[in-house]
C-alpha positions as CSV (number, residue, x, y, z in Angstrom):
1,X,32.3,10.7,-39.1
2,X,34.2,10.5,-42.4
3,X,30.5,9.2,-44.0
4,X,28.8,12.0,-42.7
5,X,30.8,14.8,-42.2
6,X,29.8,18.2,-43.7
7,X,32.8,20.0,-44.9
8,X,33.4,23.2,-47.2
9,X,34.8,22.1,-50.2
10,X,34.0,18.6,-50.1
11,X,30.9,16.2,-50.9
12,X,29.3,14.3,-48.0
13,X,31.9,11.0,-48.1
14,X,34.3,12.4,-50.0
15,X,36.4,14.3,-47.3
16,X,40.0,13.0,-47.1
17,X,40.3,11.1,-44.0
18,X,43.6,13.0,-42.7
19,X,41.3,16.0,-42.3
20,X,38.3,14.2,-40.4
21,X,41.1,12.9,-38.2
22,X,42.1,16.5,-37.7
23,X,38.6,17.8,-37.2
24,X,36.6,15.2,-35.5
25,X,39.3,13.5,-33.5
26,X,38.2,14.9,-29.9
27,X,34.3,13.9,-30.8
28,X,34.9,10.2,-32.3
29,X,37.3,9.4,-29.3
30,X,34.4,10.2,-26.9
31,X,32.1,8.2,-29.0
32,X,34.4,5.2,-29.4
33,X,35.0,5.1,-25.6
34,X,31.4,5.3,-24.9
35,X,30.5,2.5,-27.1
36,X,33.6,0.5,-25.6
37,X,32.2,1.2,-21.9
38,X,28.7,0.5,-23.0
39,X,29.5,-2.9,-24.5
40,X,31.9,-4.1,-21.4
41,X,30.5,-2.8,-18.6
42,X,27.7,-4.8,-17.8
43,X,29.8,-8.1,-18.3
44,X,32.0,-6.5,-16.3
45,X,29.9,-5.8,-13.2
46,X,28.4,-9.8,-13.6
47,X,31.8,-11.2,-13.6
48,X,32.8,-9.7,-10.4
49,X,29.0,-10.2,-9.0
50,X,28.2,-6.9,-8.6
51,X,24.9,-5.1,-9.0
52,X,24.4,-1.4,-8.7
53,X,22.3,0.8,-6.5
54,X,22.9,3.6,-9.0
55,X,24.5,5.0,-12.2
56,X,27.9,4.2,-11.9
57,X,30.4,6.9,-12.0
58,X,32.7,6.7,-14.9
59,X,36.3,8.0,-15.1
60,X,37.9,7.1,-17.9
61,X,41.2,7.6,-19.6
62,X,42.1,8.9,-22.9
63,X,41.4,6.2,-26.0
64,X,44.6,6.1,-27.8
65,X,45.2,4.5,-31.0
66,X,47.1,1.3,-30.7
67,X,46.7,1.0,-27.1
68,X,44.4,-0.8,-24.6
69,X,41.6,1.3,-23.3
70,X,41.3,1.7,-19.2
71,X,38.4,3.1,-17.5
72,X,37.2,2.7,-14.0
73,X,33.3,2.8,-12.7
74,X,32.5,3.8,-9.3
75,X,28.6,2.7,-8.0
76,X,27.0,2.5,-4.4
77,X,26.3,-1.5,-3.8
78,X,25.0,-3.3,-1.0
79,X,27.1,-3.6,2.2
80,X,28.4,-7.9,3.0
81,X,27.8,-8.6,6.3
82,X,26.2,-11.6,8.4
83,X,23.3,-11.0,10.3
84,X,23.6,-10.5,14.0
85,X,21.0,-11.6,16.4
86,X,19.6,-14.8,14.6
87,X,20.8,-16.6,17.9
88,X,19.0,-14.5,20.2
89,X,15.9,-13.0,19.0
90,X,12.8,-14.4,20.8
91,X,9.0,-14.0,19.7
92,X,6.4,-16.1,21.1
93,X,3.3,-16.5,18.8
94,X,-0.2,-15.5,20.9
95,X,-3.1,-17.8,21.7
96,X,-5.7,-17.5,18.9
97,X,-9.1,-18.1,18.8
98,X,-12.8,-16.3,17.6
99,X,-14.8,-14.9,21.1
100,X,-18.4,-15.3,20.8
101,X,-18.6,-11.5,21.4
102,X,-17.0,-11.0,17.7
103,X,-18.8,-13.8,16.1
104,X,-22.4,-12.6,17.4
105,X,-21.4,-9.3,16.3
106,X,-21.0,-9.7,12.4
107,X,-24.0,-11.9,12.6
108,X,-25.7,-9.0,14.0
109,X,-24.4,-6.8,11.4
110,X,-25.5,-9.0,8.6
111,X,-29.1,-8.6,10.0
112,X,-28.7,-5.0,10.0
113,X,-27.5,-5.1,6.7
114,X,-30.5,-6.8,5.5
115,X,-32.7,-5.7,7.4
116,X,-36.4,-4.2,6.0
117,X,-37.6,-0.8,6.6
118,X,-41.0,0.2,7.3
119,X,-42.5,3.8,7.7
120,X,-42.7,5.0,10.7
121,X,-46.8,6.3,11.2
122,X,-47.3,7.0,15.4
123,X,-44.0,8.5,16.7
124,X,-41.3,10.7,15.8
125,X,-38.0,10.2,14.4
126,X,-35.7,7.8,17.0
127,X,-32.3,6.3,17.3
128,X,-31.3,3.6,14.9
129,X,-34.6,5.2,12.3
130,X,-33.4,5.8,8.5
131,X,-34.7,9.4,7.2
132,X,-34.6,10.6,3.6
133,X,-33.8,14.1,3.7
134,X,-33.4,17.4,1.2
135,X,-31.2,19.6,3.0
136,X,-29.4,23.2,1.8
137,X,-26.5,24.2,3.8
138,X,-25.4,28.0,4.4
139,X,-22.7,29.8,6.4
140,X,-23.1,31.8,9.1
141,X,-23.3,35.4,7.8
142,X,-23.8,34.2,4.4
143,X,-27.0,33.9,2.0
144,X,-26.0,31.4,-0.7
145,X,-25.5,27.8,-0.1
146,X,-21.8,26.7,0.1
147,X,-20.4,24.2,-2.8
148,X,-21.3,20.9,-1.4
149,X,-23.7,21.7,1.3
150,X,-26.8,20.4,-0.5
151,X,-28.4,17.3,-1.3
152,X,-31.9,15.7,-2.3
153,X,-32.6,11.9,-1.2
154,X,-29.9,12.0,1.2
155,X,-30.2,8.6,3.6
156,X,-29.6,9.6,7.1
157,X,-29.4,6.8,10.5
158,X,-29.8,8.9,13.4
159,X,-27.0,7.5,16.2
160,X,-24.8,6.4,13.4
161,X,-22.2,9.1,13.6
162,X,-21.7,9.7,10.0
163,X,-22.3,13.1,9.8
164,X,-21.1,16.3,11.3
165,X,-21.3,16.3,15.4
166,X,-24.7,17.6,16.6
167,X,-26.4,17.3,13.1
168,X,-28.1,13.4,13.7
169,X,-29.3,14.4,17.3
170,X,-31.0,17.5,15.7
171,X,-33.2,15.6,13.5
172,X,-34.6,13.4,16.7
173,X,-38.3,14.0,16.9
174,X,-38.9,15.2,13.3
175,X,-41.7,13.2,11.2
176,X,-42.7,12.8,7.3
177,X,-43.0,16.4,5.9
178,X,-41.2,18.4,8.5
179,X,-38.9,21.1,7.6
180,X,-35.8,20.9,10.4
181,X,-33.2,23.8,11.0
182,X,-29.8,22.0,11.9
183,X,-27.1,24.4,13.2
184,X,-23.7,23.0,13.4
185,X,-19.8,23.7,14.0
186,X,-17.4,22.3,11.7
187,X,-14.6,20.5,13.5
188,X,-11.2,22.1,13.5
189,X,-9.4,19.2,11.0
190,X,-12.6,19.1,8.9
191,X,-11.6,19.8,5.1
192,X,-9.6,23.9,5.2
193,X,-12.5,25.7,3.3
194,X,-15.2,24.4,6.4
195,X,-13.2,24.0,9.3
196,X,-13.7,25.5,12.5
197,X,-17.2,27.5,10.8
198,X,-20.8,28.0,11.7
199,X,-23.7,26.6,9.3
200,X,-27.6,26.5,9.4
201,X,-28.9,23.4,6.9
202,X,-32.3,23.7,6.0
203,X,-33.7,20.1,6.1
204,X,-37.0,18.4,4.6
205,X,-37.8,15.4,5.6
206,X,-39.3,13.3,3.0
207,X,-39.8,9.8,5.0
208,X,-39.1,8.1,8.3
209,X,-38.4,4.5,8.3
210,X,-37.2,2.1,11.0
211,X,-35.7,-1.2,10.4
212,X,-37.0,-4.7,10.9
213,X,-34.5,-7.3,11.7
214,X,-35.3,-10.8,10.4
215,X,-34.9,-13.8,13.2
216,X,-31.3,-15.5,13.6
217,X,-32.2,-18.8,12.4
218,X,-32.0,-20.9,9.1
219,X,-34.1,-19.5,7.2
220,X,-32.3,-16.1,7.7
221,X,-29.0,-18.5,6.4
222,X,-30.7,-19.7,3.4
223,X,-31.7,-16.1,2.3
224,X,-27.8,-15.5,2.5
225,X,-27.7,-18.6,0.6
226,X,-26.0,-21.2,3.0
227,X,-27.6,-24.1,4.2
228,X,-28.3,-23.6,7.7
229,X,-27.5,-21.0,10.3
230,X,-24.7,-23.6,11.4
231,X,-22.8,-23.3,7.9
232,X,-23.0,-19.5,8.2
233,X,-21.6,-19.4,11.5
234,X,-18.9,-21.6,10.5
235,X,-18.0,-19.7,7.2
236,X,-17.7,-16.2,9.8
237,X,-15.2,-18.1,11.8
238,X,-13.2,-19.3,9.4
239,X,-13.0,-15.2,8.1
240,X,-12.6,-14.1,11.4
241,X,-9.8,-16.9,12.6
242,X,-8.0,-16.3,9.0
243,X,-7.8,-12.6,10.0
244,X,-6.7,-13.0,13.3
245,X,-3.6,-15.2,11.8
246,X,-2.9,-13.0,9.4
247,X,-2.8,-10.1,12.1
248,X,-0.6,-12.2,14.2
249,X,1.5,-13.2,10.9
250,X,2.0,-9.7,10.9
251,X,3.0,-8.6,14.1
252,X,5.7,-11.7,14.2
253,X,7.0,-10.6,11.3
254,X,7.4,-7.1,12.5
255,X,8.9,-8.2,16.1
256,X,11.3,-10.5,14.5
257,X,12.6,-7.6,12.2
258,X,12.6,-4.9,14.7
259,X,14.9,-7.5,16.8
260,X,17.5,-7.9,14.0
261,X,17.6,-4.4,13.3
262,X,18.3,-3.9,16.8
263,X,20.9,-6.0,16.9
264,X,22.7,-4.9,13.2
265,X,24.4,-2.2,12.7
266,X,24.2,-0.7,9.0
267,X,25.8,1.5,7.2
268,X,22.8,2.1,4.7
269,X,23.5,3.1,1.4
270,X,22.7,6.3,0.5
271,X,21.0,5.1,-3.2
272,X,18.9,2.4,-1.1
273,X,17.7,5.5,1.0
274,X,17.0,8.3,-1.3
275,X,15.2,5.1,-3.3
276,X,13.0,4.4,-0.4
277,X,12.5,7.8,0.5
278,X,10.9,8.6,-3.3
279,X,8.6,5.4,-3.1
280,X,7.1,7.0,0.2
281,X,6.5,10.3,-1.3
282,X,4.8,8.8,-4.4
283,X,2.6,6.4,-2.1
284,X,1.5,9.4,0.4
285,X,0.9,11.7,-2.6
286,X,-0.9,9.5,-4.2
287,X,-3.3,8.7,-0.8
288,X,-3.8,12.5,-0.5
289,X,-4.8,13.2,-3.7
290,X,-7.2,10.3,-3.9
291,X,-8.9,11.8,-0.8
292,X,-9.5,14.8,-2.7
293,X,-6.7,17.4,-1.6
294,X,-5.4,20.5,-3.5
295,X,-2.0,19.7,-5.1
296,X,-0.6,22.6,-3.3
297,X,-2.1,21.2,0.1
298,X,-0.6,17.9,-0.9
299,X,3.1,19.5,-1.5
300,X,3.0,21.1,1.7
301,X,1.5,18.0,3.8
302,X,4.3,16.1,2.3
303,X,6.6,18.5,3.1
304,X,5.9,18.9,6.5
305,X,6.2,15.2,7.1
306,X,10.0,15.2,5.5
307,X,11.6,14.5,8.3
308,X,9.2,11.0,9.6
309,X,9.4,9.8,6.3
310,X,13.4,10.1,5.5
311,X,13.6,8.2,9.3
312,X,11.3,5.7,8.0
313,X,13.1,5.3,4.2
314,X,16.2,4.6,6.3
315,X,14.9,1.5,8.3
316,X,12.8,0.6,5.2
317,X,16.0,0.6,3.6
318,X,17.8,-1.4,6.6
319,X,15.0,-3.7,6.6
320,X,15.9,-4.5,3.2
321,X,19.4,-5.3,3.1
322,X,18.9,-7.8,6.4
323,X,16.5,-9.9,4.3
324,X,19.0,-9.3,1.2
325,X,21.6,-10.9,3.4
326,X,19.5,-14.0,4.8
327,X,18.4,-14.5,1.6
328,X,21.6,-14.5,0.0
329,X,23.5,-16.1,2.3
330,X,20.8,-19.2,3.1
331,X,20.0,-19.7,-1.3
332,X,16.7,-18.1,-0.6
333,X,15.2,-17.5,-4.5
334,X,11.8,-16.8,-5.9
335,X,11.6,-19.5,-9.0
336,X,9.2,-18.7,-11.9
337,X,6.6,-21.3,-10.7
338,X,6.8,-19.3,-7.3
339,X,5.4,-15.9,-9.7
340,X,3.3,-17.7,-11.9
341,X,1.2,-19.3,-8.7
342,X,0.9,-15.9,-6.9
343,X,-0.1,-14.3,-10.7
344,X,-2.6,-17.4,-10.8
345,X,-3.6,-16.2,-7.3
346,X,-4.2,-12.8,-8.1
347,X,-6.4,-13.6,-11.1
348,X,-8.5,-16.0,-9.2
349,X,-9.1,-13.4,-6.7
350,X,-9.5,-10.5,-9.0
351,X,-11.5,-12.4,-11.6
352,X,-9.5,-11.6,-14.5
353,X,-7.9,-13.9,-17.2
354,X,-4.1,-14.8,-16.1
355,X,-2.6,-13.6,-19.1
356,X,-4.3,-10.0,-18.8
357,X,-3.0,-9.6,-15.1
358,X,0.7,-10.5,-16.0
359,X,0.5,-8.2,-18.9
360,X,-1.2,-5.4,-16.7
361,X,1.8,-5.8,-13.7
362,X,4.4,-6.1,-16.0
363,X,3.1,-2.4,-17.7
364,X,3.0,-1.0,-14.6
365,X,6.2,-2.1,-13.9
366,X,4.6,-3.8,-11.0
367,X,6.4,-7.7,-11.0
368,X,9.7,-6.9,-9.7
369,X,7.9,-5.5,-6.4
370,X,5.9,-8.4,-6.6
371,X,9.0,-10.8,-6.4
372,X,10.3,-9.0,-4.0
373,X,7.1,-9.4,-1.9
374,X,7.7,-13.1,-2.2
375,X,11.3,-12.9,-1.3
376,X,10.0,-11.6,1.7
377,X,7.6,-14.5,2.4
378,X,10.0,-16.8,1.8
379,X,12.8,-15.5,4.3
380,X,10.4,-14.7,7.1
381,X,9.1,-18.8,6.4
382,X,13.0,-19.5,7.2
383,X,12.7,-17.4,9.7
384,X,9.9,-18.8,11.6
385,X,10.4,-22.6,10.4
386,X,13.9,-22.9,10.1
387,X,15.1,-21.5,13.4
388,X,12.2,-22.1,15.6
389,X,14.6,-24.0,17.9
390,X,17.4,-22.3,19.4
391,X,17.9,-19.2,17.0
392,X,14.6,-16.9,16.2
393,X,12.3,-18.7,18.3
394,X,8.5,-18.3,17.4
395,X,6.9,-20.5,19.3
396,X,2.9,-21.3,21.4
397,X,2.6,-23.8,23.6
398,X,-0.7,-23.5,23.1
399,X,-3.6,-26.0,21.3
400,X,-4.9,-25.0,18.3
401,X,-8.3,-23.1,19.4
402,X,-9.9,-23.3,16.3
403,X,-10.3,-27.3,15.9
404,X,-11.8,-27.2,19.1
405,X,-14.5,-24.7,18.8
406,X,-15.6,-26.3,15.6
407,X,-15.9,-29.3,17.1
408,X,-18.2,-28.0,20.3
């Protein structure tokens, strides 16, 4: 303070020390104690193995020249507890096999996706036909088209159910060159500006085509860059089987957690609830904005769901406490190579360089979240594998349906 103090009658740096002490003692005491706290708090927490969940509330004594300085820091921490239920929770795994129906459905979808379109000349439009349409929509009682209600060269598949109910049905029988008036009522849950309103669309049919599906044979598979139909079927089977496995893993994990959460009464720290609640609100806010809702509508919807958000936040915080307690007790950690391996997976899946992925996630502060996900994976692996006998029971008494079906 003496070097920078500006006191009338003295040049900067020339104020007598006694006068500096008299004028700036309180400020100097506050600044000095603040530096002492800043320089010692982290080390103090590390010595007693405390990980704060919020900014500590500091209670400091006066700084007295020539005496030791003492302060206390109060913060919320994770409660320490032994996870109950590890010897009672039992979650059986379901049998897994890709059904012939699901396999056939995807193959048929590929035929539809790669179908050729040929003009319809001897009849009107029917279910499954593709129409190219220009249309203009006017709300009942209005004379001008409403915003977003007009389009040119719109592709419409009759029977797909992608448009407002009743729209596609009224195009049945239409032929190229026809003008068709389509009367519809928007559903109650439609966008606010159109919900429950009536409208008339004037549709000009520019083309009517029908699908011509390829035969399901080796030639079709080769067109999709597979060696033959058997190779295509095998690839579809593997993809569907992996999806079933992922879904089953998610179900087993959820039921394990549900059982452990029910078996453990935990006082969840307020800071953890608040953090989880903020995260859920941010995620919901982002999803609603991406759907095209306005800011006021988004905020109103979030406020209407606050009770549900608070309940979910408490459950999420409790789940994290249980996972963290298991990880700590059994020394489950995420090593640098675990994170690097996951980052490499992301790089391979996105086609981006590893350095770019790492830098991007780091810049967006998502690396810590990725570590948490990896730690959760390790905990669930431990629960499913280490405790599969006697404790958390994750079992299936069935044979591997996948290998059997593929052999057939």
